[in-house]
Biotite code that builds the C-alpha atoms (Angstrom):
import biotite.structure as struc

atoms = struc.array([
    struc.Atom([218.912, 156.976, 18.625], chain_id="A", res_id=1, res_name="UNK", atom_name="CA", element="C"),
    struc.Atom([216.835, 154.824, 20.176], chain_id="A", res_id=2, res_name="UNK", atom_name="CA", element="C"),
    struc.Atom([217.051, 155.763, 23.950], chain_id="A", res_id=3, res_name="UNK", atom_name="CA", element="C"),
    struc.Atom([216.166, 159.735, 22.263], chain_id="A", res_id=4, res_name="UNK", atom_name="CA", element="C"),
    struc.Atom([212.813, 157.997, 20.610], chain_id="A", res_id=5, res_name="UNK", atom_name="CA", element="C"),
    struc.Atom([211.837, 156.384, 23.530], chain_id="A", res_id=6, res_name="UNK", atom_name="CA", element="C"),
    struc.Atom([212.869, 159.147, 25.871], chain_id="A", res_id=7, res_name="UNK", atom_name="CA", element="C"),
    struc.Atom([210.960, 161.584, 23.602], chain_id="A", res_id=8, res_name="UNK", atom_name="CA", element="C"),
    struc.Atom([207.630, 158.953, 23.615], chain_id="A", res_id=9, res_name="UNK", atom_name="CA", element="C"),
    struc.Atom([207.966, 158.359, 27.167], chain_id="A", res_id=10, res_name="UNK", atom_name="CA", element="C"),
    struc.Atom([207.730, 162.262, 27.717], chain_id="A", res_id=11, res_name="UNK", atom_name="CA", element="C"),
    struc.Atom([204.605, 162.802, 24.944], chain_id="A", res_id=12, res_name="UNK", atom_name="CA", element="C"),
    struc.Atom([202.781, 160.225, 26.886], chain_id="A", res_id=13, res_name="UNK", atom_name="CA", element="C"),
    struc.Atom([203.514, 161.301, 30.169], chain_id="A", res_id=14, res_name="UNK", atom_name="CA", element="C"),
    struc.Atom([202.331, 165.342, 28.812], chain_id="A", res_id=15, res_name="UNK", atom_name="CA", element="C"),
    struc.Atom([199.536, 163.926, 27.037], chain_id="A", res_id=16, res_name="UNK", atom_name="CA", element="C"),
    struc.Atom([195.817, 164.402, 28.242], chain_id="A", res_id=17, res_name="UNK", atom_name="CA", element="C"),
    struc.Atom([195.076, 160.539, 27.273], chain_id="A", res_id=18, res_name="UNK", atom_name="CA", element="C"),
    struc.Atom([198.189, 159.510, 29.026], chain_id="A", res_id=19, res_name="UNK", atom_name="CA", element="C"),
    struc.Atom([196.751, 156.243, 30.528], chain_id="A", res_id=20, res_name="UNK", atom_name="CA", element="C"),
    struc.Atom([195.353, 157.889, 33.594], chain_id="A", res_id=21, res_name="UNK", atom_name="CA", element="C"),
    struc.Atom([191.501, 156.982, 34.541], chain_id="A", res_id=22, res_name="UNK", atom_name="CA", element="C"),
    struc.Atom([188.538, 159.075, 34.383], chain_id="A", res_id=23, res_name="UNK", atom_name="CA", element="C"),
    struc.Atom([186.891, 159.948, 37.497], chain_id="A", res_id=24, res_name="UNK", atom_name="CA", element="C"),
    struc.Atom([183.484, 157.970, 37.414], chain_id="A", res_id=25, res_name="UNK", atom_name="CA", element="C"),
    struc.Atom([180.186, 159.978, 38.509], chain_id="A", res_id=26, res_name="UNK", atom_name="CA", element="C"),
    struc.Atom([178.998, 159.085, 42.434], chain_id="A", res_id=27, res_name="UNK", atom_name="CA", element="C"),
    struc.Atom([176.027, 156.306, 41.785], chain_id="A", res_id=28, res_name="UNK", atom_name="CA", element="C"),
    struc.Atom([177.098, 155.605, 38.398], chain_id="A", res_id=29, res_name="UNK", atom_name="CA", element="C"),
    struc.Atom([175.632, 152.024, 37.215], chain_id="A", res_id=30, res_name="UNK", atom_name="CA", element="C"),
    struc.Atom([175.868, 150.149, 33.975], chain_id="A", res_id=31, res_name="UNK", atom_name="CA", element="C"),
    struc.Atom([173.595, 147.289, 33.458], chain_id="A", res_id=32, res_name="UNK", atom_name="CA", element="C"),
    struc.Atom([171.727, 145.006, 31.098], chain_id="A", res_id=33, res_name="UNK", atom_name="CA", element="C"),
    struc.Atom([168.239, 145.416, 29.906], chain_id="A", res_id=34, res_name="UNK", atom_name="CA", element="C"),
    struc.Atom([168.029, 142.170, 28.311], chain_id="A", res_id=35, res_name="UNK", atom_name="CA", element="C"),
    struc.Atom([168.994, 139.481, 27.911], chain_id="A", res_id=36, res_name="UNK", atom_name="CA", element="C"),
    struc.Atom([168.325, 138.381, 31.565], chain_id="A", res_id=37, res_name="UNK", atom_name="CA", element="C"),
    struc.Atom([171.095, 136.488, 33.380], chain_id="A", res_id=38, res_name="UNK", atom_name="CA", element="C"),
    struc.Atom([170.427, 132.831, 33.201], chain_id="A", res_id=39, res_name="UNK", atom_name="CA", element="C"),
    struc.Atom([168.563, 133.465, 29.636], chain_id="A", res_id=40, res_name="UNK", atom_name="CA", element="C"),
    struc.Atom([168.152, 130.507, 27.113], chain_id="A", res_id=41, res_name="UNK", atom_name="CA", element="C"),
    struc.Atom([168.569, 132.386, 23.621], chain_id="A", res_id=42, res_name="UNK", atom_name="CA", element="C"),
    struc.Atom([168.866, 131.923, 20.103], chain_id="A", res_id=43, res_name="UNK", atom_name="CA", element="C"),
    struc.Atom([171.616, 133.451, 17.813], chain_id="A", res_id=44, res_name="UNK", atom_name="CA", element="C"),
    struc.Atom([171.535, 136.393, 16.923], chain_id="A", res_id=45, res_name="UNK", atom_name="CA", element="C"),
    struc.Atom([170.933, 137.607, 20.755], chain_id="A", res_id=46, res_name="UNK", atom_name="CA", element="C"),
    struc.Atom([170.187, 141.324, 20.930], chain_id="A", res_id=47, res_name="UNK", atom_name="CA", element="C"),
    struc.Atom([171.777, 143.150, 24.287], chain_id="A", res_id=48, res_name="UNK", atom_name="CA", element="C"),
    struc.Atom([170.060, 146.140, 25.429], chain_id="A", res_id=49, res_name="UNK", atom_name="CA", element="C"),
    struc.Atom([172.664, 148.150, 27.880], chain_id="A", res_id=50, res_name="UNK", atom_name="CA", element="C"),
    struc.Atom([171.057, 149.879, 30.628], chain_id="A", res_id=51, res_name="UNK", atom_name="CA", element="C"),
    struc.Atom([172.959, 153.096, 32.160], chain_id="A", res_id=52, res_name="UNK", atom_name="CA", element="C"),
    struc.Atom([171.707, 155.316, 35.423], chain_id="A", res_id=53, res_name="UNK", atom_name="CA", element="C"),
    struc.Atom([173.632, 158.314, 36.857], chain_id="A", res_id=54, res_name="UNK", atom_name="CA", element="C"),
    struc.Atom([175.932, 159.267, 33.799], chain_id="A", res_id=55, res_name="UNK", atom_name="CA", element="C"),
    struc.Atom([175.903, 160.224, 30.157], chain_id="A", res_id=56, res_name="UNK", atom_name="CA", element="C"),
    struc.Atom([176.875, 158.050, 26.691], chain_id="A", res_id=57, res_name="UNK", atom_name="CA", element="C"),
    struc.Atom([179.133, 160.095, 24.203], chain_id="A", res_id=58, res_name="UNK", atom_name="CA", element="C"),
    struc.Atom([181.181, 159.355, 21.362], chain_id="A", res_id=59, res_name="UNK", atom_name="CA", element="C"),
    struc.Atom([184.523, 158.184, 21.972], chain_id="A", res_id=60, res_name="UNK", atom_name="CA", element="C"),
    struc.Atom([187.048, 160.690, 21.690], chain_id="A", res_id=61, res_name="UNK", atom_name="CA", element="C"),
    struc.Atom([184.453, 163.305, 22.697], chain_id="A", res_id=62, res_name="UNK", atom_name="CA", element="C"),
    struc.Atom([185.340, 164.729, 26.385], chain_id="A", res_id=63, res_name="UNK", atom_name="CA", element="C"),
    struc.Atom([182.261, 165.718, 27.809], chain_id="A", res_id=64, res_name="UNK", atom_name="CA", element="C"),
    struc.Atom([182.076, 165.542, 31.819], chain_id="A", res_id=65, res_name="UNK", atom_name="CA", element="C"),
    struc.Atom([179.894, 162.127, 33.575], chain_id="A", res_id=66, res_name="UNK", atom_name="CA", element="C"),
    struc.Atom([179.852, 160.569, 30.197], chain_id="A", res_id=67, res_name="UNK", atom_name="CA", element="C"),
    struc.Atom([181.502, 157.772, 28.304], chain_id="A", res_id=68, res_name="UNK", atom_name="CA", element="C"),
    struc.Atom([180.653, 154.506, 25.739], chain_id="A", res_id=69, res_name="UNK", atom_name="CA", element="C"),
    struc.Atom([180.036, 151.260, 26.517], chain_id="A", res_id=70, res_name="UNK", atom_name="CA", element="C"),
    struc.Atom([182.160, 147.960, 25.857], chain_id="A", res_id=71, res_name="UNK", atom_name="CA", element="C"),
    struc.Atom([180.680, 144.736, 25.832], chain_id="A", res_id=72, res_name="UNK", atom_name="CA", element="C"),
    struc.Atom([183.009, 141.842, 27.496], chain_id="A", res_id=73, res_name="UNK", atom_name="CA", element="C"),
    struc.Atom([182.541, 138.285, 25.930], chain_id="A", res_id=74, res_name="UNK", atom_name="CA", element="C"),
    struc.Atom([183.590, 135.506, 27.859], chain_id="A", res_id=75, res_name="UNK", atom_name="CA", element="C"),
    struc.Atom([186.487, 137.208, 28.887], chain_id="A", res_id=76, res_name="UNK", atom_name="CA", element="C"),
    struc.Atom([187.949, 139.271, 32.260], chain_id="A", res_id=77, res_name="UNK", atom_name="CA", element="C"),
    struc.Atom([187.509, 142.979, 32.413], chain_id="A", res_id=78, res_name="UNK", atom_name="CA", element="C"),
    struc.Atom([191.090, 144.690, 31.323], chain_id="A", res_id=79, res_name="UNK", atom_name="CA", element="C"),
    struc.Atom([193.434, 145.506, 33.777], chain_id="A", res_id=80, res_name="UNK", atom_name="CA", element="C"),
    struc.Atom([192.746, 148.756, 36.135], chain_id="A", res_id=81, res_name="UNK", atom_name="CA", element="C"),
    struc.Atom([193.939, 151.800, 34.070], chain_id="A", res_id=82, res_name="UNK", atom_name="CA", element="C"),
    struc.Atom([194.861, 150.057, 30.525], chain_id="A", res_id=83, res_name="UNK", atom_name="CA", element="C"),
    struc.Atom([192.797, 150.865, 27.720], chain_id="A", res_id=84, res_name="UNK", atom_name="CA", element="C"),
    struc.Atom([189.366, 148.561, 27.139], chain_id="A", res_id=85, res_name="UNK", atom_name="CA", element="C"),
    struc.Atom([191.016, 146.228, 24.070], chain_id="A", res_id=86, res_name="UNK", atom_name="CA", element="C"),
    struc.Atom([189.308, 145.758, 20.670], chain_id="A", res_id=87, res_name="UNK", atom_name="CA", element="C"),
    struc.Atom([188.848, 142.284, 19.333], chain_id="A", res_id=88, res_name="UNK", atom_name="CA", element="C"),
    struc.Atom([185.859, 139.418, 19.082], chain_id="A", res_id=89, res_name="UNK", atom_name="CA", element="C"),
    struc.Atom([186.081, 139.645, 23.356], chain_id="A", res_id=90, res_name="UNK", atom_name="CA", element="C"),
    struc.Atom([185.535, 143.172, 23.607], chain_id="A", res_id=91, res_name="UNK", atom_name="CA", element="C"),
    struc.Atom([183.182, 144.861, 21.420], chain_id="A", res_id=92, res_name="UNK", atom_name="CA", element="C"),
    struc.Atom([183.456, 148.640, 21.273], chain_id="A", res_id=93, res_name="UNK", atom_name="CA", element="C"),
    struc.Atom([180.320, 151.082, 20.798], chain_id="A", res_id=94, res_name="UNK", atom_name="CA", element="C"),
    struc.Atom([182.347, 153.945, 20.619], chain_id="A", res_id=95, res_name="UNK", atom_name="CA", element="C"),
    struc.Atom([179.592, 155.391, 18.158], chain_id="A", res_id=96, res_name="UNK", atom_name="CA", element="C"),
    struc.Atom([177.238, 156.054, 21.305], chain_id="A", res_id=97, res_name="UNK", atom_name="CA", element="C"),
    struc.Atom([175.650, 152.696, 20.607], chain_id="A", res_id=98, res_name="UNK", atom_name="CA", element="C"),
    struc.Atom([172.840, 151.157, 23.762], chain_id="A", res_id=99, res_name="UNK", atom_name="CA", element="C"),
    struc.Atom([172.342, 147.888, 22.089], chain_id="A", res_id=100, res_name="UNK", atom_name="CA", element="C"),
    struc.Atom([173.329, 145.020, 19.650], chain_id="A", res_id=101, res_name="UNK", atom_name="CA", element="C"),
    struc.Atom([172.666, 142.350, 17.759], chain_id="A", res_id=102, res_name="UNK", atom_name="CA", element="C"),
    struc.Atom([175.315, 139.911, 18.515], chain_id="A", res_id=103, res_name="UNK", atom_name="CA", element="C"),
    struc.Atom([175.869, 136.025, 16.203], chain_id="A", res_id=104, res_name="UNK", atom_name="CA", element="C"),
    struc.Atom([177.115, 133.577, 19.120], chain_id="A", res_id=105, res_name="UNK", atom_name="CA", element="C"),
    struc.Atom([177.975, 130.033, 18.772], chain_id="A", res_id=106, res_name="UNK", atom_name="CA", element="C"),
    struc.Atom([175.963, 127.634, 20.616], chain_id="A", res_id=107, res_name="UNK", atom_name="CA", element="C"),
    struc.Atom([176.771, 126.887, 23.726], chain_id="A", res_id=108, res_name="UNK", atom_name="CA", element="C"),
    struc.Atom([177.590, 128.779, 27.530], chain_id="A", res_id=109, res_name="UNK", atom_name="CA", element="C"),
    struc.Atom([178.750, 132.661, 27.110], chain_id="A", res_id=110, res_name="UNK", atom_name="CA", element="C"),
    struc.Atom([179.317, 135.495, 29.645], chain_id="A", res_id=111, res_name="UNK", atom_name="CA", element="C"),
    struc.Atom([178.952, 138.621, 29.025], chain_id="A", res_id=112, res_name="UNK", atom_name="CA", element="C"),
    struc.Atom([179.620, 141.863, 31.283], chain_id="A", res_id=113, res_name="UNK", atom_name="CA", element="C"),
    struc.Atom([179.345, 145.794, 30.048], chain_id="A", res_id=114, res_name="UNK", atom_name="CA", element="C"),
    struc.Atom([182.049, 148.696, 31.098], chain_id="A", res_id=115, res_name="UNK", atom_name="CA", element="C"),
    struc.Atom([181.989, 151.742, 30.431], chain_id="A", res_id=116, res_name="UNK", atom_name="CA", element="C"),
    struc.Atom([184.988, 153.780, 29.239], chain_id="A", res_id=117, res_name="UNK", atom_name="CA", element="C"),
    struc.Atom([186.045, 156.928, 28.852], chain_id="A", res_id=118, res_name="UNK", atom_name="CA", element="C"),
    struc.Atom([186.903, 159.485, 25.538], chain_id="A", res_id=119, res_name="UNK", atom_name="CA", element="C"),
    struc.Atom([190.016, 157.180, 24.699], chain_id="A", res_id=120, res_name="UNK", atom_name="CA", element="C"),
    struc.Atom([188.164, 154.038, 26.100], chain_id="A", res_id=121, res_name="UNK", atom_name="CA", element="C"),
    struc.Atom([189.542, 153.677, 29.461], chain_id="A", res_id=122, res_name="UNK", atom_name="CA", element="C"),
    struc.Atom([187.426, 152.465, 32.393], chain_id="A", res_id=123, res_name="UNK", atom_name="CA", element="C"),
    struc.Atom([186.495, 154.855, 34.892], chain_id="A", res_id=124, res_name="UNK", atom_name="CA", element="C"),
    struc.Atom([187.621, 155.012, 38.445], chain_id="A", res_id=125, res_name="UNK", atom_name="CA", element="C"),
    struc.Atom([186.057, 153.307, 40.008], chain_id="A", res_id=126, res_name="UNK", atom_name="CA", element="C"),
    struc.Atom([185.402, 151.286, 36.998], chain_id="A", res_id=127, res_name="UNK", atom_name="CA", element="C"),
    struc.Atom([181.430, 151.692, 35.763], chain_id="A", res_id=128, res_name="UNK", atom_name="CA", element="C"),
    struc.Atom([180.916, 148.012, 35.349], chain_id="A", res_id=129, res_name="UNK", atom_name="CA", element="C"),
    struc.Atom([177.845, 145.265, 35.298], chain_id="A", res_id=130, res_name="UNK", atom_name="CA", element="C"),
    struc.Atom([177.841, 141.858, 36.930], chain_id="A", res_id=131, res_name="UNK", atom_name="CA", element="C"),
    struc.Atom([178.671, 139.373, 34.837], chain_id="A", res_id=132, res_name="UNK", atom_name="CA", element="C"),
    struc.Atom([175.954, 137.054, 33.262], chain_id="A", res_id=133, res_name="UNK", atom_name="CA", element="C"),
    struc.Atom([175.714, 133.746, 31.920], chain_id="A", res_id=134, res_name="UNK", atom_name="CA", element="C"),
    struc.Atom([173.399, 132.726, 28.832], chain_id="A", res_id=135, res_name="UNK", atom_name="CA", element="C"),
    struc.Atom([172.872, 130.407, 26.973], chain_id="A", res_id=136, res_name="UNK", atom_name="CA", element="C"),
    struc.Atom([172.673, 129.961, 22.868], chain_id="A", res_id=137, res_name="UNK", atom_name="CA", element="C"),
    struc.Atom([170.491, 127.062, 21.753], chain_id="A", res_id=138, res_name="UNK", atom_name="CA", element="C"),
])
């Protein structure tokens, strides 16, 4: 029984357009931080504003060419290539198309990085990812 179920599940994933296949990134697309700046000393809550060029923003679940939605990586590494961005305190999803957030961060040094995801939260190929910045929360 288990083998039949596993085989059926594998066949469904391979046939699905949402199978772990990365969406091609538009040529020249870039994501970046409008604020805060790298090296900034800030107080919590921290306002983080996302910048994007060369592609558009569309909510998660919406398939539209040359678009994606923002994910903010906090104190962590980007997900492995071709894998969906996790959803937890270190990986924040902005699937509604948001372009800024107010974050409560503990005092200390933190790293932030942006990565765009397609309709299924999978980073584009190649990834549209910002430089990692470091901020200090007072």
